[in-house]
N, C-alpha and C positions, 0 to 999 in steps of 0.2 A: 819719102813716104814712111820708111821704117821709124825714123825719129819722131814724126808726127804721131804715128800710131802709139809709140811708147809713151809719149807725153799724154795723149788722151787717156790711155788706160791707167797711167800712174796718178794723174791729177784730177780726173773727173770721177766723182763717186759712181759706183755701179748702178744705183737706182736712176741717176740722170742718164746714164748710157742706155738703160733699158727704155726710158721714155723717149729718148732721141731715136732709138732704133725703130720704134713703131712707125715713125715718119720716114726714116731713111732706109728701112729694111729692104725694099725692092732694089735700091741702088747698091746697097752693101752686098746683097745676095748675088746680084749680077756681076759685081766687080770681082768677087772671090769664087765665082763659079768654076768648077773643075771636077776631077774624079779621083783625087787622092784621099779625101776624107768624106765621110758621110755622117750626118747628124740623124740618129734614129728618131729623134723627137719630131722633126718636120719632114724627114725623108729626103732632104736636099743634099747634094754633094758639092764639095768645094775643093779648090786646088790647095787650100791651106786653112787651118784654123788660126785664130789670133793668139799672140802670147798673152799671158795673164799672171798676176801675182804681185804681192807687196814685196819690194826689194828684188830679189832674184826672181825673174819671171819664168814660168813654165811655157815652153814652146807648144804651139798647136793645142791650146787649152780651151779657148773661148770660141764657140761656134758663131759665125757671122750672122746667121739668120735668127736663132733663138736666144743668143747670148748664154747658152748653156755651158756649164763647165763639165769636167770629167765626171764629177759625182752625180750631176743631174742626168747625164746620159747613161751612166751605170744604173741608176735607180729606174729610169724609164725602161731599159732593157729587162731589168728584173721583173717589173710589173707586167710587162708585155709577155715575157717568156715563161715566167714561173708562177703567175697568179691568174685569178679570174677577175681582176680589178676592172677590166674594160667591158665585162659582160654581165656580171652578177650585180644585183641590187645591194648597195652598201650605203650606210650613213658614215660620212667621212669628216673628220676634223683636220684642218691644215693650219698649223701654227706658223705665222710669218711666211706666207706662201711665196714661192718663187713665181714671178709674174707669168712666165710662159706656162707653167703648170696650172696656175689659177685660171688662165684664159682657156686652156683646153679642158680641164676637169669640170669647170662650170657648165660647159656645153654638153657633158655626157649625161644622157637621159637616165642611165642606170644608177646615178649617184644622187644622194641627198648631200650636197657638198657645202660645208660651212668653213669659211676662213676666219681666222682670228689673230689679232695682234694688238699690242698696247698702243702703238703709234701710227701704224700704216693707215693711210686714208682710203685704201682700195679694198679693205677686208669687210666681211659681213658683220663681225662682232668685235667691238673694242674689249679686249680681255687681258688681264694680267695672268701670266702663266703660273704665278704663285697662288692664285685664287681664281680658278676658272669658273665662269658663271654657268656651269652646266651640271645637270644631275649625275649621280653615279651611274656608270654603265650606260652612257648615252650613245657611244660611237662604236662602229664595227672596226674602223681603221683610223689611225692617227699618223699624220706626218709631222715631224718636228725636226727640221734640218738646219744645222748651224745656228742654233738658238741657245743651247744650254751653256756654251762657252762664254756667253754674255752675262750669265746669272750666277751671282755669288752662292746663293742657297740652291744649288742645282738639284740636290736630293729632294727638296720640297717641290720643285718643279716636276721632277720625275714622279713623285707621289701623286701630284694632281693629274698628270697624264694617265697614270695607272688607275686612278679613281674613276675617271670619266670613260675609260675603255671598257667595253663589254667583256664578260667572260667568253673566252674563245676568240676574242678580237686580236688584232695584230697591228704593228706599226713599224715605221722606219724612222730612226732617230740618228741622223748623221751628225758628226761633230769633227772639228779639226783634231787629228790624232797624229801622234808620233809612235809608230809601232815599236820603235826601239826603246821607248820608255815603259818600264814596268809600272811606275807610279806617276800619277798625274802631277804636273808641276803647276802650282798656283800660289799666288801671293797677293792678298787683297790690300796690302799696304801700298802697292804700286798703283798710283792714281793718274800720273801724268801720261797723256796719250802717246807721246814719243817713247816713253819707257815701256808702256804696255806693248807697243808695236815691237820694240826691241826684244822683250821677254816672251811675248805670247803670239807674235806674228801679225797682230792687228791692233789698232789703237783702242778699240772698244772691247777687246777680249780680256778675260780675267784668268785664263788658264790655257795650258796645253794638255790635252788629255793623253794619258798613257793607257796601257792595256787594262789597268784596273777600272777603266770606264765601265766595263761590263759587270764588274762587281758592284758598282754603284747602282746600276740598273737592277741587278738581282736583289740588292738589299731592300728595294721597295716592293718587290714581288714579281718582277718580270722574269720570264724565261728569255734567254738571249741566244740568237744564232750569230756567231762571229763569222760572217759570210764574206769570203774573198771572191765575190761574184765574178769580177773581171777575169779571174784565172780560168774560168770555164770556157773562155773564148780562145781560139788559136791566135798566135802572135799577129797574123796579118789583120785579123778583125780588131784586136786591141788597138793596133795602129790606126786602122781605118775609122773606127768610132772615136778615136781620141780618148782612150781610157787610161787609167793608172793601174797597172797590173796588181800592185800590192795594196790597193785601197780597199778598206773594209766597208761593207754595207751592213750596218747594225740593224738586224730585224728582230723585233721583240714580240712576244705573245703573252697573253694573260689567260691562264687556265683556271 
């Protein structure tokens, strides 16, 4: 079973896993049912989460029910505990939405929720992040997670996100980061997918962000909260929710 799981997670693209999970979810949830881990997104508990990652896999990373990763669960807990996202009326833009978030956010009556992506067939608007088809100051909240590492001109993308966010608005812009790096590592001459995976951790990434990621966001106008949100939880809850203690949740605001 362990070898089969490893093969599936390594060889099958995550979007296909998500589609397959819609049909297989009841069986998957039942098989992994237990009380060692809890996914705050669906409230279900499991005896284990699945391993996940390119190359060296992280143990207990992928929730069987929602296919959420550590960063998704951290974001959900932040929205639930630290904001009025689930109760106040907001207009929200979600770039390249995670499917479980899209499914839940679309059902929320308090949100005017718009999803956008250049390629995804499930979004509301086909949009290039470098030239978003929205007026200035259109949205109260923007989510843009694990997108900017794919974009060579990331500052242009950041500028577009800043342009369409309302004054007083806020957003969450997660990216793959190495906290030990002061300066972002990028090399646009690397085109081969295998070389990109070797250098940047994934075949379609163009950089590993360092701590200067926040300077890039500030350079286009954002205020930034470098939020180690997982650290607010005791060790037992970090384990139970399957979080990464030192993972940063980048929260931006436009004043």
